[in-house]
N, C-alpha and C positions, 0 to 999 in steps of 0.2 A: 426610509427611502434612499436610494442611491443617490450619490452626489452627480449631478447632471453635469457638471463642469468638467468631469474626467470621462474618458471614453467607457462606455459600457459594454456589456458582453464580452467579458474575459472569464478565463479559468482562474479561481482563486485556490493557491495551494498553501496549506498550513504546514510549516516546516517545523521539525524539532530543532533544537538548538545544537546542531552537529556540524563538522566540517571536514568528514572523511571524503575519500574520492569518489565522485559520481559519474560514471560513464553515460553517453546518451542512452536513453531508455529508462534510466532511474527517475523516478518521479520528482526528485528534487534537483534535476539538471535542467536548466532551462532549454537547452537544444532539443529535449525530448519533445516539447511542445513547438518549437519553431520548425522543426522538420515536418511536423504534422500540420502547420499553418493554424495552430490554435493559440491565440494570444493568452498569455498567462502572466499573473502577478504572485509574488511569494511574500508570505508573511512569517516571520520567525517567531517562536514562543521561547522566551528567555529562560534558561535553566532546565528545560525539557529535554534531558539527555536520553540516550537510548536506555541507559539502565534505568532511570526513573520511570519511563513509560513502559518498558517491556518487563523488565524483572520485577521492579518494585510496585508497579501499578499504582503509583502515587495519585492519591485522590486529590490532592491539593493542585494537581495540574489541569483539573476539568475546567475551572473557571477561566483560566488564562487561554484555554483553546476555545471556549465559548466566545471570550472576547475577540480573539483573532478571526473567527468565523463572522462575527458581526461586523468588525471593521472591514473585512474584504467585502461583505455584502453592501455595506454603506459606500464603499469606493465604486461599486458597480458590478461585482461579480455576478455572473449569471448562473454558475455552478462552482461548487466548492469541494476540495478533496483535502487529502492529508498525506503526510510522507511516512506513515507508520501504520501497518495493517492492524496492529493491537488496539488502535483507537476504535475499532468496532465496538469494543465494550461501551463506548459512549455515543454510538450512532443516534440512538432515539433523542438523547439530551442534546447533542449538538444539532440535530435536524430541526429540533423543536425551537432552537434559539433563533433561527434564520427563516427568512421567506423564500429562499431559493433551494434548489436540490443541493443535498450535500451527501457525498459518497466518501465514507470515512475508510473503506477497505475493499480490497478485492474479494474478501470472503463473502460479501453480499451475494457474489455470483453463485455460491454453493447451493442455494436454495432453489435455483432454476436449471441446474445441470444434472443429468442423470449419470449414475455410475461415476461419481466425482470423488477425488482425494485431494488432500492439501499438503503442500510442502510449505513449512514455516521456518522462520528465522531460529525459533527457539520452541521446541515442542514442550519443555518443562513448564514454560510460562503461558503457553497458549491454554488457558483454563476455560471452564465452563463459562465465565462471564464474557469472555470475549466472543466465543461461538454462539452464546445465546443472543449477544448484542447483534450479530449478523443474521441471526435465525439460520444458523447452519443446522441442516438436518441432523438428528441424533445418529450415532454410530459412524459419521463421516470419517474415513481413515485419515490419519495425520502422521507425517514423518517430518522430523526436523533436521536441520543441519547437524553435523557432528559437533559436538561441544568442543569449543576451542579452535574450531577451524579458522582458515584465513579470513572468510567473509564475516564470521561471527566475531572474531577478535578485532578485526580493523573497526567494525561500527561500535562495539561497546567500548573500545579504548580510543575511538575517535581519531585514527590514525590518518595522516593525508595522503599516504602513499599505499596502494594496494595492488597485489599481483592478479591481475584480471584473469589470466589463464587458470590459475589455482582457484579463484573464486568461482569461474564458471564449473570447475570440476566439483567443487563443494556442492553447488546447487544440483548438478547432474547426478551425483552420487546419491544425493538425497532422494531424488526423484526415482532412481533406480530401485533403491531400498523400498520405497513405497510401493512400486510395481511389482516387485518380487513378493511382497506380503499380500498384494491385492491385484493378482493379474486380470481380473475382470474389469479394472478401471478403464474408461473411455475418456475421462477428462481430468486435467489436473489444474488446480488453482494454486498459483504461487502467492502466498499471503505477503510476503515481504516486498516492500515498494522498491528495493534495491535489486530484486531479482530479475525485472523484465529484460535487461540486456542479455540474459542467458535462456530466454524462452525458446528460440530456436533449437538450441543446443540439447534442451530438455525434450523437445518434440521429436528430435532425430533419434535420441537415446531410447526413448519409451514408446514411440508410435502413437502416443496419446495426442489429443487436442488440449493445447495448454493456453492457460488464461492468466491474466494478471491485471493490476491496476491500470496499466497503460491501455491494454485492449479494451478494458471496460470504459475507460474515458474517451478513447478515440471512437467508441460505439455510441456513447450517449452525446457527445458534443454535436453532431450535426442535429440531432433532435432538440436539443437546447437552443442552438442557433436559429433553427427554423421556428421555434415556438416564440 
């Protein structure tokens, strides 16, 4: 049961153990939720680096993520999310561990959108387990960031400074490549929770409707609050 001595009805965000630059829109940036009027609290999972979660898919991190979700629920979270789309691989196990809705990843949107494609942080690491965890329809097109690009390097190396203009271009270029390969796409889902700041740039470049974890949470929060 939630601790009734603390304010209930907040969004709980499970953070990876990272310290790179997070502009507004990034799920790990408190301003993202302040500007939307959503009360949010953050809980960091020690040693959960981007490399361990994304590239190594370290199974030893599942239990710490479960514990973080349970702690947020105990504190009064009405909805829980994460700061890495690759945690979709654990969607069912994380959700089963708590009694409030848990949204691990924007990839959960793919099952309800027609003609959808995915732009991901790392296409090589976005394996069948992650897609299956989010129940992404088979054969959904995927395009990743260029390996070694500014955004990917900044996150994997946990750099405190990031060239935001180049980062925007990294995301837009990946979306453009996706569209060139699949011109029939109507929707694009940005898997990475660090990509929402560049959503509008992607929409302008592709003409597609662009979705990410920020848009999903902003859609879900009024329903959670009303409930």
